[in-house]
Every structure is written in structure tokens, then in C-alpha cells.
Residue frames as qw, qx, qy, qz and C-alpha x, y, z in Angstrom:
[[0.961, 0.177, 0.013, 0.213, -18.92, 9.52, 44.95],
 [0.409, 0.726, -0.317, 0.453, -16.00, 12.05, 44.83],
 [0.443, -0.667, 0.465, -0.377, -15.68, 11.41, 48.60],
 [0.949, -0.148, 0.265, -0.089, -15.30, 7.65, 48.05],
 [0.825, 0.076, 0.268, 0.493, -12.62, 7.49, 45.41],
 [0.017, -0.874, 0.168, 0.455, -10.22, 9.83, 43.95],
 [0.551, 0.716, -0.379, -0.201, -7.86, 10.11, 40.83],
 [0.086, -0.551, 0.825, -0.088, -5.33, 7.83, 42.50],
 [0.611, 0.050, 0.753, -0.241, -7.83, 4.99, 42.77],
 [0.733, 0.631, 0.050, -0.250, -8.78, 5.38, 39.09],
 [0.380, 0.714, -0.583, -0.074, -5.14, 5.20, 38.10],
 [0.385, -0.343, 0.834, -0.198, -4.62, 2.18, 40.36],
 [0.746, 0.272, 0.568, -0.215, -7.30, 0.13, 38.54],
 [0.640, 0.747, -0.090, -0.154, -5.97, 1.27, 35.19],
 [0.183, -0.729, 0.644, 0.143, -2.39, 0.28, 36.03],
 [0.632, -0.053, 0.764, 0.117, -2.78, -3.38, 34.85],
 [0.658, 0.689, 0.291, -0.081, -4.08, -2.22, 31.49],
 [0.506, -0.407, 0.443, 0.619, -1.20, -2.37, 29.03],
 [0.424, 0.669, -0.299, -0.533, -0.47, -0.92, 25.65],
 [0.957, 0.102, 0.264, -0.069, -0.71, -4.17, 23.50],
 [0.710, 0.653, -0.163, 0.206, 2.13, -3.15, 21.34],
 [0.126, 0.713, -0.521, 0.452, 4.59, -1.83, 23.86],
 [0.765, -0.266, -0.581, 0.087, 3.37, -4.38, 26.59],
 [0.276, 0.028, -0.483, 0.830, 3.73, -1.74, 29.33],
 [0.071, -0.648, -0.657, 0.379, 1.22, -0.16, 31.64],
 [0.190, 0.749, 0.343, 0.534, -0.68, 2.79, 30.25],
 [0.410, -0.907, -0.098, 0.003, -0.24, 4.56, 33.61],
 [0.676, -0.429, 0.253, 0.543, 3.54, 3.93, 33.67],
 [0.501, 0.311, 0.443, 0.675, 3.69, 5.21, 30.08],
 [0.042, 0.430, 0.197, -0.880, 1.83, 8.45, 31.16],
 [0.073, -0.177, -0.707, -0.681, -0.90, 7.64, 28.65],
 [0.282, -0.674, -0.681, -0.049, -3.64, 8.30, 31.17],
 [0.233, 0.049, -0.165, 0.957, -4.14, 11.95, 31.97],
 [0.299, -0.180, -0.026, -0.937, -6.62, 14.54, 33.29],
 [0.302, -0.346, -0.888, 0.022, -8.66, 12.13, 35.47],
 [0.283, -0.215, 0.144, -0.924, -11.86, 13.80, 36.71],
 [0.151, -0.296, -0.925, 0.186, -14.58, 12.52, 39.02],
 [0.321, -0.142, 0.029, -0.936, -18.08, 13.99, 39.10],
 [0.751, -0.112, 0.309, -0.573, -20.50, 11.99, 41.29],
 [0.866, 0.043, 0.498, -0.025, -21.02, 8.62, 39.43],
 [0.734, 0.672, 0.032, 0.099, -19.09, 9.61, 36.34],
 [0.579, -0.544, 0.360, 0.489, -15.38, 9.27, 35.65],
 [0.649, 0.757, 0.057, 0.053, -13.58, 10.84, 32.74],
 [0.544, -0.590, 0.387, 0.453, -9.93, 10.91, 31.56],
 [0.514, 0.749, -0.306, -0.286, -7.85, 11.39, 28.52],
 [0.887, -0.068, 0.395, 0.231, -6.09, 8.39, 26.82],
 [0.163, 0.843, -0.377, -0.347, -2.95, 9.61, 24.99],
 [0.951, 0.192, 0.219, 0.106, -2.01, 7.11, 22.30],
 [0.490, -0.481, 0.410, 0.600, 1.48, 6.91, 20.69],
 [0.108, 0.004, 0.641, 0.760, 0.00, 7.35, 17.14],
 [0.499, 0.237, 0.147, -0.821, -3.28, 8.72, 15.85],
 [0.692, 0.252, -0.507, -0.448, -3.36, 5.68, 13.58],
 [0.276, -0.302, 0.865, -0.291, -3.27, 3.07, 16.42],
 [0.453, 0.013, -0.761, -0.464, -4.67, -0.14, 15.14],
 [0.417, -0.312, -0.833, 0.188, -5.91, -1.23, 18.59],
 [0.119, -0.288, 0.144, -0.939, -7.57, 2.05, 19.66],
 [0.661, -0.327, -0.218, -0.640, -10.99, 0.63, 20.31],
 [0.806, -0.175, -0.539, 0.172, -9.65, -2.45, 22.16],
 [0.404, 0.087, -0.461, 0.786, -7.65, -0.19, 24.51],
 [0.294, -0.289, 0.083, -0.907, -10.57, 2.08, 25.21],
 [0.781, -0.295, -0.376, -0.403, -12.79, -0.83, 26.00],
 [0.710, -0.131, -0.564, 0.402, -10.27, -2.30, 28.48],
 [0.125, 0.209, -0.301, 0.922, -9.96, 1.08, 30.12],
 [0.534, -0.311, -0.115, -0.778, -13.76, 1.44, 30.54],
 [0.833, -0.239, -0.489, -0.100, -14.08, -2.08, 31.93],
 [0.562, 0.013, -0.551, 0.617, -11.30, -1.52, 34.39],
 [0.070, -0.209, 0.236, -0.946, -12.76, 1.72, 35.78],
 [0.652, -0.297, -0.289, -0.635, -16.22, 0.22, 36.04],
 [0.683, -0.142, -0.673, 0.246, -14.83, -2.29, 38.59],
 [0.085, 0.123, -0.459, 0.876, -14.72, 0.64, 41.08],
 [0.075, -0.552, -0.800, 0.223, -17.85, 0.63, 43.32],
 [0.066, 0.743, 0.344, -0.571, -20.36, 3.30, 42.33],
 [0.040, -0.386, 0.456, 0.801, -19.05, 4.14, 38.93],
 [0.622, 0.516, 0.524, -0.269, -21.86, 4.26, 36.32],
 [0.592, 0.802, 0.069, 0.034, -20.36, 6.20, 33.39],
 [0.619, -0.403, 0.322, 0.592, -16.87, 6.28, 32.01],
 [0.486, 0.869, 0.063, -0.071, -15.93, 8.88, 29.35],
 [0.702, -0.262, 0.349, 0.563, -12.59, 8.47, 27.51],
 [0.361, 0.898, -0.093, -0.234, -11.23, 11.25, 25.34],
 [0.858, 0.001, 0.331, 0.392, -8.71, 9.82, 22.94],
 [0.241, 0.928, -0.235, -0.159, -5.77, 11.86, 21.57],
 [0.933, 0.160, 0.014, 0.321, -2.27, 11.09, 20.35],
 [0.129, -0.897, 0.379, 0.185, 1.40, 12.24, 20.87],
 [0.911, 0.350, -0.151, 0.154, 3.71, 10.53, 18.38],
 [0.690, -0.613, 0.172, 0.343, 7.01, 9.86, 20.04],
 [0.256, 0.871, -0.385, -0.167, 10.24, 11.30, 18.66],
 [0.930, 0.246, -0.202, 0.182, 12.69, 8.85, 17.01],
 [0.654, -0.646, 0.116, 0.377, 15.97, 8.55, 18.83],
 [0.253, 0.908, -0.315, -0.114, 18.85, 10.66, 17.67],
 [0.938, 0.070, 0.050, 0.336, 21.97, 9.06, 16.30],
 [0.395, -0.723, 0.153, 0.547, 25.40, 10.81, 16.89],
 [0.372, -0.236, 0.583, 0.682, 26.50, 10.40, 13.25],
 [0.130, 0.420, 0.708, 0.553, 23.34, 11.39, 11.51],
 [0.053, 0.051, 0.148, -0.986, 21.56, 14.74, 11.39],
 [0.145, 0.562, 0.790, -0.199, 17.85, 14.88, 12.18],
 [0.045, 0.438, 0.371, 0.818, 15.39, 17.40, 10.70],
 [0.109, 0.038, 0.434, -0.894, 14.03, 20.10, 13.02],
 [0.567, 0.116, 0.119, -0.807, 10.31, 19.50, 13.73],
 [0.740, 0.170, -0.545, -0.356, 10.28, 15.92, 12.09],
 [0.693, -0.452, 0.455, -0.330, 9.66, 13.21, 14.61],
 [0.728, -0.106, 0.675, 0.049, 10.02, 10.09, 12.47],
 [0.430, 0.603, -0.451, -0.498, 11.44, 9.29, 9.03],
 [0.673, -0.047, 0.736, 0.047, 10.90, 5.95, 7.34],
 [0.153, 0.393, -0.649, -0.633, 11.41, 4.68, 3.77],
 [0.841, 0.285, 0.367, -0.276, 9.18, 2.77, 1.39],
 [0.008, 0.620, -0.684, -0.384, 11.45, 0.80, -0.86],
 [0.934, 0.207, 0.213, -0.200, 11.64, -2.15, -3.29],
 [0.615, -0.311, 0.578, 0.436, 14.23, -4.32, -4.91],
 [0.297, 0.164, 0.673, 0.658, 12.82, -3.85, -8.38],
 [0.254, 0.147, -0.057, -0.954, 10.52, -1.49, -10.25],
 [0.470, -0.052, -0.630, -0.615, 6.92, -2.21, -11.17],
 [0.304, -0.235, -0.882, 0.271, 5.80, -3.69, -7.81],
 [0.276, -0.768, -0.411, -0.405, 3.57, -0.66, -6.91],
 [0.535, -0.196, -0.419, 0.707, 5.98, 0.77, -4.33],
 [0.013, -0.113, 0.035, -0.993, 4.88, 4.45, -4.92],
 [0.524, -0.409, -0.504, -0.551, 1.24, 3.38, -4.80],
 [0.677, -0.411, -0.560, 0.243, 1.81, 1.83, -1.41],
 [0.400, -0.072, -0.253, 0.878, 3.79, 4.83, -0.22],
 [0.178, -0.281, -0.198, -0.922, 1.10, 7.33, -1.21],
 [0.631, -0.457, -0.473, -0.412, -1.70, 5.44, 0.28],
 [0.633, -0.311, -0.510, 0.493, 0.17, 4.93, 3.56],
 [0.195, 0.033, -0.144, 0.969, 0.87, 8.69, 3.71],
 [0.371, -0.319, -0.270, -0.829, -2.77, 9.63, 3.03],
 [0.683, -0.433, -0.584, -0.076, -4.09, 7.02, 5.50],
 [0.517, -0.216, -0.439, 0.703, -1.86, 8.39, 8.25],
 [0.006, -0.107, -0.030, -0.994, -3.00, 11.93, 7.41],
 [0.514, -0.405, -0.466, -0.595, -6.63, 10.91, 7.44],
 [0.668, -0.368, -0.606, 0.226, -6.05, 9.43, 10.90],
 [0.301, -0.949, -0.095, -0.022, -4.91, 12.84, 12.14],
 [0.728, -0.334, 0.159, 0.577, -1.10, 12.59, 11.83],
 [0.152, 0.898, -0.189, -0.368, 1.02, 15.36, 10.36],
 [0.845, 0.039, 0.450, 0.284, 2.65, 13.81, 7.33],
 [0.180, 0.794, -0.382, -0.438, 5.32, 14.79, 4.78],
 [0.903, 0.178, 0.370, 0.127, 6.58, 12.93, 1.82],
 [0.066, -0.674, 0.533, 0.506, 9.79, 12.96, -0.28],
 [0.875, 0.463, 0.094, -0.105, 9.59, 11.62, -3.81],
 [0.391, -0.677, 0.544, 0.304, 13.20, 10.33, -3.91],
 [0.714, 0.275, 0.582, 0.274, 12.72, 8.56, -7.19],
 [0.058, -0.644, 0.196, 0.737, 14.60, 11.32, -8.94],
 [0.054, -0.171, 0.734, 0.655, 14.68, 9.62, -12.38],
 [0.225, -0.352, -0.787, -0.454, 10.89, 8.66, -12.36],
 [0.074, 0.074, 0.519, -0.848, 8.98, 11.04, -10.10],
 [0.257, -0.329, -0.757, -0.502, 5.45, 9.81, -10.16],
 [0.216, -0.428, -0.720, 0.501, 4.13, 10.83, -6.73],
 [0.157, 0.254, 0.072, -0.952, 2.87, 14.32, -7.74],
 [0.464, -0.059, -0.615, -0.635, 0.49, 12.60, -10.29],
 [0.446, -0.284, -0.847, 0.053, -0.76, 10.06, -7.63],
 [0.193, -0.467, -0.556, 0.660, -1.45, 12.87, -5.12],
 [0.219, 0.834, 0.489, 0.131, -3.26, 15.05, -7.63],
 [0.274, -0.822, 0.090, 0.492, -0.40, 17.63, -7.64],
 [0.702, 0.323, 0.385, 0.505, 0.61, 17.60, -11.35],
 [0.210, 0.805, 0.187, 0.522, 0.04, 21.36, -11.62],
 [0.537, -0.818, -0.102, 0.180, 1.49, 22.29, -8.27],
 [0.416, 0.721, -0.286, 0.474, 4.45, 24.59, -8.00],
 [0.730, -0.427, -0.299, 0.443, 7.05, 24.40, -5.25],
 [0.060, 0.971, -0.033, 0.230, 7.86, 27.86, -4.08],
 [0.689, 0.097, -0.325, 0.640, 11.45, 28.84, -3.25],
 [0.309, -0.919, -0.137, -0.202, 11.71, 31.12, -0.19],
 [0.319, 0.577, -0.512, 0.550, 14.56, 32.71, 1.77],
 [0.780, -0.543, -0.308, -0.032, 15.21, 31.01, 5.03],
 [0.442, -0.863, 0.233, 0.079, 17.57, 31.49, 7.88],
 [0.579, -0.397, 0.599, 0.385, 20.24, 29.35, 6.16],
 [0.025, -0.224, 0.656, 0.720, 19.56, 30.39, 2.51],
 [0.574, 0.073, -0.361, -0.732, 16.96, 29.32, -0.01],
 [0.305, 0.051, 0.912, -0.268, 14.39, 26.66, 1.08],
 [0.244, -0.181, -0.758, -0.578, 11.56, 24.93, -0.67],
 [0.529, 0.017, 0.454, -0.717, 7.96, 25.28, 0.47],
 [0.192, 0.063, 0.967, 0.155, 6.34, 21.82, -0.20],
 [0.440, -0.178, -0.498, -0.725, 3.18, 21.22, -2.18],
 [0.277, -0.003, 0.747, -0.605, 0.15, 20.07, -0.17],
 [0.618, -0.073, -0.395, -0.676, -2.84, 17.82, -0.85],
 [0.823, -0.244, -0.485, -0.170, -4.92, 15.29, 1.09],
 [0.690, -0.716, 0.095, -0.048, -3.15, 16.26, 4.37],
 [0.856, -0.156, 0.193, 0.454, 0.33, 15.43, 2.93],
 [0.014, 0.899, -0.285, -0.332, 3.24, 17.77, 2.20],
 [0.903, 0.226, 0.287, 0.225, 5.25, 16.75, -0.80],
 [0.076, 0.796, -0.426, -0.423, 8.51, 17.60, -2.54],
 [0.852, 0.210, 0.462, 0.128, 9.46, 15.95, -5.78],
 [0.342, -0.246, 0.505, 0.753, 11.84, 16.32, -8.71],
 [0.219, 0.529, 0.743, 0.348, 8.62, 16.40, -10.75],
 [0.033, -0.914, -0.328, 0.236, 8.03, 19.90, -9.47],
 [0.317, -0.717, 0.291, 0.548, 11.40, 21.12, -10.67],
 [0.216, -0.229, 0.707, 0.633, 11.55, 19.84, -14.22],
 [0.579, 0.215, -0.273, -0.738, 9.34, 19.69, -17.32],
 [0.872, -0.033, 0.360, -0.331, 7.22, 16.50, -17.59],
 [0.911, 0.409, -0.029, 0.047, 9.17, 15.15, -20.56],
 [0.221, 0.823, -0.487, 0.189, 12.54, 16.14, -19.38],
 [0.911, -0.063, -0.373, 0.168, 14.82, 13.25, -18.51],
 [0.438, -0.837, 0.319, -0.072, 17.05, 13.47, -15.44],
 [0.881, 0.312, -0.258, 0.246, 20.58, 12.36, -16.50],
 [0.279, -0.846, 0.367, -0.268, 22.62, 12.65, -13.24],
 [0.632, 0.192, -0.693, 0.288, 25.40, 10.82, -11.77],
 [0.599, -0.427, -0.632, 0.246, 25.60, 9.92, -8.04],
 [0.299, -0.125, -0.294, 0.899, 26.96, 13.18, -6.58],
 [0.235, -0.161, -0.200, -0.937, 24.05, 15.18, -8.00],
 [0.621, -0.384, -0.611, -0.305, 21.51, 12.69, -6.91],
 [0.539, -0.294, -0.558, 0.559, 23.05, 12.86, -3.38],
 [0.116, -0.003, -0.120, 0.986, 22.82, 16.58, -3.41],
 [0.422, -0.285, -0.338, -0.792, 19.14, 16.87, -4.40],
 [0.663, -0.420, -0.620, -0.023, 18.06, 14.22, -1.75],
 [0.423, -0.250, -0.460, 0.739, 19.88, 16.19, 0.93],
 [0.104, -0.141, -0.122, -0.977, 18.17, 19.31, -0.32],
 [0.559, -0.378, -0.518, -0.526, 14.81, 17.62, -0.04],
 [0.644, -0.373, -0.605, 0.281, 15.69, 16.57, 3.53],
 [0.462, -0.426, -0.321, 0.709, 17.22, 19.63, 4.97],
 [0.053, -0.125, 0.154, 0.979, 16.26, 22.62, 2.72],
 [0.276, -0.442, -0.667, -0.532, 12.42, 22.27, 2.87],
 [0.304, -0.285, 0.335, -0.845, 9.95, 24.06, 5.13],
 [0.400, -0.187, -0.890, -0.116, 8.57, 20.88, 6.59],
 [0.483, -0.521, 0.078, -0.700, 7.31, 22.33, 9.81],
 [0.435, -0.307, 0.763, -0.368, 6.16, 19.88, 12.43],
 [0.727, 0.145, -0.523, -0.421, 5.63, 16.40, 11.20],
 [0.810, -0.314, 0.433, -0.240, 4.85, 13.12, 12.89],
 [0.794, 0.011, 0.544, 0.271, 6.11, 11.14, 9.88],
 [0.276, 0.718, -0.410, -0.490, 8.20, 11.95, 6.89],
 [0.863, 0.137, 0.486, 0.011, 7.87, 9.22, 4.34],
 [0.063, 0.643, -0.541, -0.539, 10.49, 8.74, 1.62],
 [0.883, 0.399, 0.199, -0.144, 9.43, 6.98, -1.62],
 [0.415, -0.541, 0.602, 0.416, 12.72, 5.44, -2.71],
 [0.594, 0.503, -0.465, -0.422, 13.65, 4.53, -6.22],
 [0.994, -0.044, 0.000, -0.095, 13.84, 0.77, -6.87],
 [0.732, 0.453, -0.382, 0.335, 17.11, -0.97, -6.13],
 [0.732, -0.581, -0.118, 0.336, 20.03, -0.66, -3.80],
 [0.585, 0.473, 0.056, 0.657, 21.87, 2.38, -5.13],
 [0.310, 0.280, -0.200, 0.886, 22.91, 5.97, -4.36],
 [0.402, -0.534, -0.146, -0.730, 19.54, 7.19, -3.08],
 [0.829, -0.432, -0.348, -0.072, 19.24, 4.43, -0.49],
 [0.705, -0.004, -0.312, 0.638, 22.80, 4.97, 0.70],
 [0.083, 0.399, -0.075, 0.910, 22.41, 8.74, 0.98],
 [0.572, -0.569, -0.151, -0.570, 19.23, 8.53, 3.09],
 [0.872, -0.357, -0.321, 0.097, 20.48, 5.81, 5.38],
 [0.641, -0.010, -0.253, 0.725, 23.72, 7.67, 6.07],
 [0.047, 0.480, 0.046, 0.875, 22.18, 11.17, 6.35],
 [0.482, -0.427, 0.118, -0.756, 19.26, 10.93, 8.87],
 [0.218, -0.119, 0.893, -0.376, 18.27, 8.76, 11.82],
 [0.505, -0.060, -0.570, -0.646, 15.57, 6.43, 10.29],
 [0.657, -0.187, 0.449, -0.576, 12.73, 4.81, 12.04],
 [0.643, -0.002, 0.765, 0.032, 12.82, 2.05, 9.59],
 [0.224, 0.298, -0.599, -0.709, 12.05, 0.78, 6.11],
 [0.742, 0.266, 0.473, -0.393, 9.07, -0.89, 4.51],
 [0.103, -0.278, 0.800, 0.522, 9.87, -3.30, 1.62],
 [0.688, 0.401, 0.158, -0.584, 7.28, -3.65, -1.10],
 [0.080, -0.205, 0.887, 0.406, 7.25, -6.81, -3.41],
 [0.772, 0.103, -0.196, -0.595, 4.85, -9.00, -5.34],
 [0.880, -0.233, 0.376, -0.174, 4.37, -12.71, -4.83],
 [0.890, 0.440, -0.113, 0.028, 6.32, -13.71, -7.84],
 [0.873, -0.239, 0.013, 0.425, 9.93, -15.21, -7.44],
 [0.554, 0.382, 0.023, 0.739, 11.91, -12.54, -9.37],
 [0.222, -0.793, 0.005, -0.568, 10.37, -9.65, -7.24],
 [0.784, -0.619, -0.010, -0.039, 11.05, -11.58, -4.03],
 [0.827, 0.012, -0.046, 0.560, 14.70, -12.28, -4.97],
 [0.294, 0.538, -0.033, 0.789, 15.28, -8.53, -5.49],
 [0.500, -0.757, -0.095, -0.409, 13.26, -7.70, -2.33],
 [0.887, -0.358, -0.113, 0.268, 15.62, -9.87, -0.37],
 [0.608, 0.219, -0.040, 0.762, 18.63, -7.85, -1.65],
 [0.065, -0.685, -0.047, -0.725, 16.89, -4.66, -0.59],
 [0.746, -0.639, -0.144, -0.123, 16.20, -6.04, 2.90],
 [0.846, -0.177, -0.069, 0.498, 19.83, -7.04, 3.32],
 [0.362, 0.528, 0.002, 0.768, 21.00, -3.63, 2.22],
 [0.363, -0.745, -0.034, -0.559, 19.02, -1.87, 4.98],
 [0.881, -0.447, -0.127, 0.092, 20.15, -4.42, 7.47],
 [0.745, 0.136, -0.073, 0.649, 23.82, -3.75, 6.55],
 [0.115, 0.538, -0.039, 0.834, 23.12, 0.05, 6.96],
 [0.198, -0.199, -0.727, 0.627, 21.66, -0.70, 10.45],
 [0.406, -0.098, -0.119, -0.901, 18.21, 0.61, 9.39],
 [0.426, 0.075, 0.794, -0.426, 15.33, -1.20, 11.18],
 [0.174, -0.123, -0.798, -0.563, 13.04, -3.28, 8.93],
 [0.470, 0.002, 0.330, -0.819, 9.46, -2.40, 9.74],
 [0.658, 0.180, 0.701, -0.209, 8.13, -5.23, 7.50],
 [0.151, -0.025, 0.763, 0.627, 7.24, -6.56, 4.13],
 [0.575, 0.420, 0.243, -0.659, 4.14, -5.55, 2.03],
 [0.374, 0.110, 0.846, 0.365, 3.00, -8.04, -0.54],
 [0.393, 0.478, -0.026, -0.786, 1.33, -5.97, -3.31],
 [0.601, 0.318, -0.482, -0.553, -0.72, -7.41, -6.12],
 [0.369, -0.256, 0.857, -0.253, -1.32, -10.47, -4.05],
 [0.283, 0.336, 0.886, 0.148, -4.30, -11.59, -6.05],
 [0.122, -0.065, -0.375, -0.917, -6.63, -10.09, -8.59],
 [0.256, 0.441, 0.718, -0.473, -10.33, -9.31, -7.80],
 [0.156, 0.334, 0.643, 0.671, -12.41, -9.04, -10.95],
 [0.199, 0.016, 0.202, -0.959, -14.81, -6.03, -10.77],
 [0.658, -0.062, -0.368, -0.654, -17.74, -8.17, -12.17],
 [0.832, -0.181, -0.524, 0.001, -16.88, -11.15, -9.85],
 [0.098, -0.764, 0.398, -0.498, -15.91, -9.48, -6.52],
 [0.820, -0.421, 0.311, -0.232, -16.09, -12.82, -4.69],
 [0.949, 0.242, 0.009, 0.201, -13.42, -14.43, -6.82],
 [0.284, -0.826, 0.421, 0.243, -9.58, -14.17, -6.52],
 [0.897, 0.416, -0.043, 0.145, -6.93, -15.05, -9.05],
 [0.611, -0.631, 0.272, 0.393, -3.26, -15.47, -8.18],
 [0.629, 0.776, -0.035, 0.026, -1.87, -13.82, -11.23],
 [0.259, 0.767, -0.525, 0.262, 1.63, -13.37, -9.81],
 [0.525, 0.059, -0.786, 0.320, 1.67, -16.56, -7.63],
 [0.590, -0.698, -0.138, -0.382, 0.78, -16.84, -4.00],
 [0.852, -0.503, -0.103, 0.102, 2.46, -17.00, -0.61],
 [0.690, 0.401, -0.196, 0.570, 5.74, -15.58, -1.57],
 [0.086, -0.717, 0.200, -0.662, 5.58, -12.61, 0.81],
 [0.789, -0.517, 0.104, -0.314, 4.61, -14.82, 3.69],
 [0.959, 0.037, -0.098, 0.264, 7.27, -17.37, 2.96],
 [0.442, 0.554, -0.211, 0.674, 9.96, -14.59, 2.78],
 [0.381, -0.702, 0.176, -0.575, 8.70, -13.06, 6.00],
 [0.923, -0.369, 0.056, -0.092, 9.05, -16.38, 7.89],
 [0.864, 0.253, -0.106, 0.423, 12.41, -17.17, 6.38],
 [0.372, 0.487, -0.212, 0.761, 13.96, -13.79, 7.34],
 [0.385, -0.444, -0.622, 0.518, 12.04, -13.21, 10.55],
 [0.019, -0.012, 0.055, 0.998, 10.53, -10.00, 9.29],
 [0.372, 0.414, 0.644, -0.526, 6.87, -9.14, 9.83],
 [0.117, 0.365, 0.701, 0.602, 4.45, -9.39, 6.87],
 [0.121, 0.185, 0.273, -0.936, 2.52, -6.11, 7.19],
 [0.588, 0.432, 0.398, -0.555, -0.21, -7.05, 4.85],
 [0.369, 0.128, 0.790, 0.473, -1.32, -8.37, 1.44],
 [0.322, 0.492, 0.059, -0.807, -2.90, -5.88, -1.03],
 [0.632, 0.416, 0.650, 0.073, -5.16, -7.26, -3.78],
 [0.170, -0.075, 0.462, 0.867, -4.87, -6.08, -7.39],
 [0.267, 0.678, 0.650, -0.216, -8.01, -4.08, -8.12],
 [0.375, 0.562, 0.370, 0.638, -8.81, -1.70, -11.01],
 [0.208, -0.953, -0.187, -0.119, -9.68, 1.24, -8.64],
 [0.648, -0.579, 0.120, 0.480, -6.12, 1.22, -7.38],
 [0.495, 0.095, 0.414, 0.758, -4.71, 1.95, -10.83],
 [0.062, 0.768, 0.428, 0.472, -7.55, 4.44, -11.61],
 [0.412, -0.882, -0.161, 0.161, -6.98, 6.29, -8.35],
 [0.613, -0.397, 0.247, 0.637, -3.25, 6.63, -9.17],
 [0.359, 0.315, 0.470, 0.742, -3.85, 7.98, -12.66],
 [0.100, -0.799, -0.404, -0.433, -6.53, 10.37, -11.52],
 [0.195, 0.398, -0.400, 0.802, -4.63, 11.62, -8.48],
 [0.657, -0.435, 0.145, -0.598, -7.23, 10.38, -5.91],
 [0.062, 0.311, -0.927, 0.202, -5.63, 7.58, -3.81],
 [0.509, -0.239, -0.767, -0.308, -7.84, 4.49, -3.48],
 [0.304, -0.292, -0.723, 0.547, -8.05, 4.94, 0.38],
 [0.155, 0.315, 0.232, -0.907, -9.97, 8.17, -0.30],
 [0.424, 0.160, -0.425, -0.784, -11.96, 7.34, -3.46],
 [0.787, -0.103, -0.532, -0.294, -12.89, 3.75, -2.66],
 [0.190, -0.545, 0.661, -0.480, -12.31, 3.45, 1.16],
 [0.806, -0.141, 0.410, -0.403, -14.49, 0.31, 1.50],
 [0.813, 0.429, -0.372, -0.130, -12.68, -1.62, -1.26],
 [0.948, -0.279, -0.037, 0.152, -10.57, -4.59, -0.25],
 [0.655, 0.351, -0.137, 0.655, -7.31, -2.80, -1.39],
 [0.122, -0.702, 0.129, -0.690, -8.12, 0.39, 0.55],
 [0.773, -0.593, 0.029, -0.224, -8.83, -1.65, 3.75],
 [0.911, -0.028, -0.098, 0.399, -5.55, -3.55, 3.35],
 [0.422, 0.535, -0.121, 0.722, -3.61, -0.32, 2.78],
 [0.361, -0.734, 0.073, -0.571, -5.17, 1.38, 5.79],
 [0.897, -0.441, -0.015, -0.019, -4.32, -1.58, 7.95],
 [0.798, 0.194, -0.104, 0.560, -0.80, -1.54, 6.75],
 [0.107, 0.692, -0.115, 0.705, -0.47, 2.15, 7.56],
 [0.648, -0.668, 0.061, -0.360, -1.66, 1.37, 11.09],
 [0.945, -0.222, -0.018, 0.241, 0.90, -1.37, 11.52],
 [0.603, 0.430, -0.113, 0.663, 3.67, 0.79, 10.29],
 [0.193, -0.754, 0.093, -0.621, 2.69, 3.63, 12.67],
 [0.844, -0.523, 0.017, -0.119, 2.57, 1.11, 15.61],
 [0.902, 0.013, -0.055, 0.427, 6.05, -0.30, 14.76],
 [0.382, 0.598, -0.128, 0.693, 7.53, 3.17, 14.43],
 [0.455, -0.730, 0.144, -0.489, 6.22, 4.18, 17.91],
 [0.942, -0.319, -0.009, 0.103, 7.59, 0.87, 19.35],
 [0.751, 0.293, -0.105, 0.582, 10.97, 1.69, 17.86],
 [0.075, 0.710, -0.133, 0.688, 10.97, 5.18, 19.35],
 [0.600, -0.636, 0.142, -0.464, 9.94, 4.06, 22.81],
 [0.978, -0.152, -0.121, 0.079, 11.97, 0.93, 23.13]]
């Protein structure tokens, strides 16, 4: 068979196969590599733009079908790997060495489950094989260490090339820095804007992040100093806005959306949390405790994608309190499935932004 076809013939039949998100040929994007032909068997490597690709199986199936159109091919073996693209640099904003993409998870008001969403997105991406870091930028209410099971963790201070740097804590495949590591649990943080600005910049630039595909910043609620500092400091891949279906949450979410737009930060989409309640004893029933359809309506009005709707389930709260995110402890639950799908959508949109 090696005498009948060669690698160029394989690439030619694969050329019409497109990345569904980027809408460009896999061959033209250099996503098909290491083509090998042994008798009736063809093998190659498919290099995706994120390990959390939501359409991975679909792309592999299309590739296999395309190659099997070649006469004499009986077996097609596809090895799947990923190379996350680097976000574009901006002249007026300083990137972080080794960090490919930075995006924020934000909300217009508190109490909508923003940190829960951020933590589960981070863990989902890490479980998919990505290198993930996380900044708990909610300086006044740092809850992420508890949610990641890192209450007792200590952040080490080391001497780096440019002075003292922090070594982040690590759990579930996620590196984390948080104000919660630097103060006593009951100690309030009573800072004005300049001090807040300083510690966020420290978390960005004075941490041994190493190589990361994604650095996720869990923002405090609102549209204040933390959001301005982040948007003005680093080139951001985008922002995810978390809301609940109720009107007051949506009104504040719209303010948060507009703020990021004014700061020229791309909006990756809206997440509607607590969309409906699923009773543990009646898993087939749903109750719209906070209303319904608000996230979808806002998404359509503003032309911003609705990334997903997350049900309100008791295991979500339990996982946050115990430090075991629901995507790990109850991966088959409706909320975990929704969160994993949202993480895949976010990863796909970040790759599109980097390559467009």
C-alpha cells in the first residue's frame, strides 16, 4: 500500500475537514502531523487547540472517515494531543512569562456562585489535561482556598531573579494564590484601592506560575478597582459573566458586561447559575426558584453567547464546603455535567480569540 499512496495523499483527503470552531482546514492549521503509512494502516497525530475541546470525538470521526475514502485503507489510528495557542500580546499591557491565556470569571453582584463556577471550570480544564493556574482576586472575601481543599496550605516565599516571589499552592491540578493564604481566617482586609491594586499585580507578576495554558482570575463582585487593575495590566483572553435568572442579578450582570466592553476585554459569554433546583429525592423534577430564562434573554439582547445553565443541587454546596469540587466528587450529576460543558466552551472560545 505504501507504494500506492503517500503522506501527501492522506493530507489531501484531510484538507476539506475543518475545525468546527475556527472553520478552517485542519491541514492548513497544521493540526495534522506525523502521517505514517504501513501497508493497509494509516496513522497520524491530531493536534487540537485545547485539551478540553468539546468536539474532539466529532473531529476524530470526520478524519477517520476522510482517510478511509482512500483505496486500500483498512485501519486509521488517530493520536490526539493539544497545543493551546498563545493569546495575542498588546503593546500597552504586560503579559506573564509562561502563561498563554488569562481570563476572568466575574459577576455584577455577590451571591450568584461566581467562585463555585470559577473553581469548577479550573478543575475541569485541569482534568482534561491543561496546565491551569488560578488567582483568587476577591481580596476581601477569599473563599477559593476552601473550595479547592487548600485551607491549611501555605504559600512559600522564595527569592527570584527580580526579588521575592510566591510559590502557589496546588491541588486537583490547579495552582492557586489567594489572600486567604496570607492572613488569619478571621482577619478582615481593610484596604483602599492602591493597596488592592498592588496585591493583584503581585499575584500576577510575582508568582512562580511556570508554564500555564490558562490563568483564571476569580474576580470580586462588582465593577471596581480589581476589575480595572486586571483589565489594564495584562492582555486578557476574555471574561465570563456569572449571573442567576432573577432580575436584580441580571441588572448587575449587565453592568459588569458593559464595564468589560468599555475596557476592550472580549466577552466569552454568560453563565446562568442556579437556573433551577433539582430535589435530591425527586431527581426528575425541576423548580425555578430564581425565575427562568433570564440568562438566555440577556444573551440574545446583548448578542453574547449563553455558555450554559447550571442547576442548583445540594452536592454543589457540599463540594464547596468540603473542598472537593462537584466535577470531581459527583462527575455524573447534572450540575457537574453543565460545568464541564461550560469549561469546554470557554476553552474553545479562548482558542478562537488567540487564532483569529
